[in-house]
N, C-alpha and C positions, 0 to 999 in steps of 0.2 A: 303669468308670473308665478314663479315657484313659491308655494306657501312657506312661511317660516315654520309652522307647526303642522304635524299630522297627529290627530288624537285617535288612538286605536281603542276600540270597544269590542271585546269578546262578549257575545251575548248568548244566553240560553235560558229561556223561560224567565225573563227578568221582571215580569209584572209583579206588583204594581210600582216598584221603585224605579224602573227604567225611565219613566216620564220625568222624574225629578233629576236624574242624571242628565238627560237631554236638556231640560230647562236650565240647568246650571251652565251649559254651553251657550245657550241662546242669550243668557244674561251677561256674557263676558264684556268687559269694558273695552272701548276702542284701544288699539295699540298700533305701533308701527310695523305693519306686516299683515299677513292673512293666515287663515288656518283652514284645514280640511278635516273631516271626520270619516274614518273607515270603520264600519261596524261589521264584524264577522259573526253572522248568526249561525249557530250550530244545530239548526233544525228545531227551533222553538215551536211549541204547539199551543201556547197560551195567548197568542196575539202580539207577541213582542215584535215579530217581523213586520207586521202591519203598522205598528207604532213607529218603528224605525223608518219605514218607507214614507209615512205621512210627515215625519219630521224633516224630510229632505226639502220641504218647501220653505222652512225657516232656517235651515242650516246647510252649509256646504257638505252634505253627508252622502256617502255612497254605501250601500249595503251589498256585501258579498257573502257567499256561502262559507261557513266555517269549515274546519277540517273534518267534521262529522266523526270525531273519535271520542267525544265526551271529554275532551282535554282542552282547557282554556289556553294552555301553553301553545299547542299546535295551531289553534285558531288565531292566536295572537301573531305567531310567526307567519301565517298565511297573509294576514292583513299587513304585516310589516313589509312583505315583498311588494305590496301594491302602493306603499306610501311614497309620496314625493316631497314631503316637507323636509326642511333642513334639520329640524329637531323632532323627535318622537315623544309623545306623551301618552300615558295610559289612563283610561277611565273605565272602571268596571261598572256593570249595570246597576249596582246598588250604592255607588259612591257619588260624590259631588265635588265641583270646583267652586271656590270663592270667586265672585265676579271679577276680582282684580288679578286672578292668577296668570292668565296669558300676558297681560300687560306687564306685570312685575318680572316675569321670566324674560320677556322681550327686552326690557330695560337692562336686565343683568347680562344678557348676551351682547347687547350693544356696548356696554361698559367693559366687557371681558370677552372680546371676540375670539380668543383662543380656547375658551372653556368648552369641554365636551360633555360634562355630566353635572347636572344641577339638581339639587334636592331642596325641598321646603318642608316646614313643619306642617303637621296634619292634626285635625281634631277627630277624636272618637265621637260618634253620635249613635244613638239608638235607632231602632227601626222607625220610630215616630219623629226622629230629628232632634230629640233632647240631647244636650251636651253630656258627655261621659268622661271627658278628660282630654289630654294632649298626647300625641305621639311625636316625639321630637328626636332627631338624630343626636347622638351623644358626643359628636365632635363639634369643634368650634365653628361659629358663623364665618362666612367669607370663604376664601380659597383655602383648600386643604390638600396637601400632598398625600400620597399613599400612606406614608408613615404615620400620619395623623388620623387616618380613617380606619385602616385595617385592624388595629388592636381592638377598637370598639365594635366594628362591624362583624368581626369574626366571633366575638362573644355573643352577639345577638343582632338579628336583622332589625335595626331601628329606623329603616327607611320604608315608608308606606308606598304601595303601588300607585295611588293617585298623587303622590308627592314627588315625582321624578320628571325630568326632561333630559334627553340625551341626544347627541348628534347622530343622525341616521347612519352616516358613514362608519361610525364606531361600532354600531350594532351589526352592520353588514359584514365588516371584517371579522367580527367575533362569531358570525353564524347565527345571530338571533338568540333567543332563549333556548336552553337545553331541554328538549322534550322528554328526557329521561327523568326529570325531576318535576313531578306534578305539584308536590307540596313546597319545594324549596327553589323552584325555577327563578323566582324574582330575587331571592337572596343570592343565589349563585351568579346571576347577571349583575347585580350591584357590585359584588366582590370583583368580578371580572373588569368592570368599568373602572372601579376605584383603584385596583392594582395597576391598571394601564396608565392612569393619569390623574388620579385624585378626583376631587369634586369641588363644587362651589355650593355652600349652604346658604339659602335665604332663610333667616331666622324669623319667619312670619308664617302664620297659619293661613295657608292658601288652598287647602283641600280638606275634605271630610271622608273619613273611613267609617263605613257603616258596620256596627256590631249587632248581629242578629243570628238566631238559631238556624236559619236556612242558608247561611253563608257557606262558601266553599271551605273557608278556614276551619269551620266546625266539622264539616263532613270529612275533611282530610284527617283531622285529629283522631277520628274514630278508627282509622286504618293505622294502628300503631306500628305494625311491622314495616309497612311501606314508608311511614313517616321516619322511622329510625334509619332505614337505609338511605333515604334522601338526606337527612341531616348529617349522617356519618360520612357519606360520599363527598358532600360539599366541604366538610371539615378537612378531610384527607386531601382534597384537591387544592385547597388554598392555604393549608398550614405552612408549606414551604415559603409562600409569599409573605405570610405573617412573620415567620422566624427571620426572614431576610431583613426586615425593617426594625427588628428589636435587638438591643444589645444582648450579648450572651447571658448576662446575669439575670435577665428578665424572661428568658425564653421558656424555661420549665414552668415558671409561675403562670404564664399565659396559656400554656398547654392545659394546665389543670383547670383554669377558669373557663376556657373554651369547652372542655369536656363537661364541666358543670353546667354550662349553658345548654348543651345538647340534652342532658338528662333532665334539666329543669323544664325545658320546652316539652319534652315527652310527658313528663309527669303532669304539668299544668294542662296540656292538651287533653290528656285522659280524664282529668277532673271535670271537664265540660261535656263528657260523653259517658256512655255506659260501659266503656272498655275497662278492663282490669287496670288498676293503678300500678305503674312500675316502681314500687316503693324501693326495692333492693338496689337497683342500679343508681337511683337518685340519691339514696342515703350513702352509698359507697362513694359516689363522686363528691358529695358534700363533705364527708369525713376525710377525704383525701386532701382537702384544702384547709389551711389554717384560717382563723377568723379574718385575717387581713384580706385573704382572697374572697371571702364571702362579701366583704364590703366592696371590694373592687368589682365583683360581679354585679352587685346591686346598682352600683354607680354606672357602669358601662352598659348594662342591659336595659336600664330604665324599667325593670320588671314590675316595680310597685304600681306606677301609673297604668301600665298595660293590663296588669291583672285586675286592678280596681275598676277599670272601664268595663271589663267583662263581667265582674261581679255586679256592678250597677246595672248593666244590660239585663242580666238574669233576674235581678230584683224587679226591674221595671216590667219585664215580660210576665213575671208571675203576678205582679200587682194588677195588670190590666186584664187578666184572665177571669 
């Protein structure tokens, strides 16, 4: 029987948090359907592969070799080609699912059989599991057409990787994740899916995103030049789709707010690393916007909760040293 879900896990030296991610899959509540797990190990040397293989006794899990390119996007695409589930879900080695996640997504699919892209709210947690805040999409719950999603999603990626489910056929047609974008591949993919048919938001916290210093998000932020190229390329690629759903009088305003979002991401990302802080482009983008645009950016980006989660994570990590 075809599984309803394929959970894809790109893994590289995921110890010790990998066991918690796998445990969250073992704890899933029963639902109408089945699921499989495909873990793409990219050459781990810390025992992660052995942990994955031993977990296959408790989970419908298959371990494959990753792309061996040091690129989670390429390993994810390799696993995607092996998937047989009707819907694809992502779970990175340091994140977790709530026990009701698969059940609630299955219920949503049964009630909305034509939906292709589903997102849910996500909690920020520290390395030790302490709550740090919420990561919520800034578009309304329920079914959302592209015009309701693109304005907020272009300003900021407010969709967490462990908080999505999408129809496998939609990803196959789109060619999977774009391997050109190591830092923004998920954002580009969400925009592609949203532009094609909108999304359905489940306004419940069904997943957890781990904030810690060893995460890929932190390591990518240290590569400022690559991060800027990724952000600007995605912005250029989807700006026409955004402008197409906006009335003419609002278009220039949103261009300014999207540009402010890019510069704010670069600045805040650098603040968590030893990289030079890009003060000048950030201030230039900020001053190009009237105060009403600052308010719009804060509302659409949900920047305060996201930033505070990282501040709390930094405080907690210093406190335990």
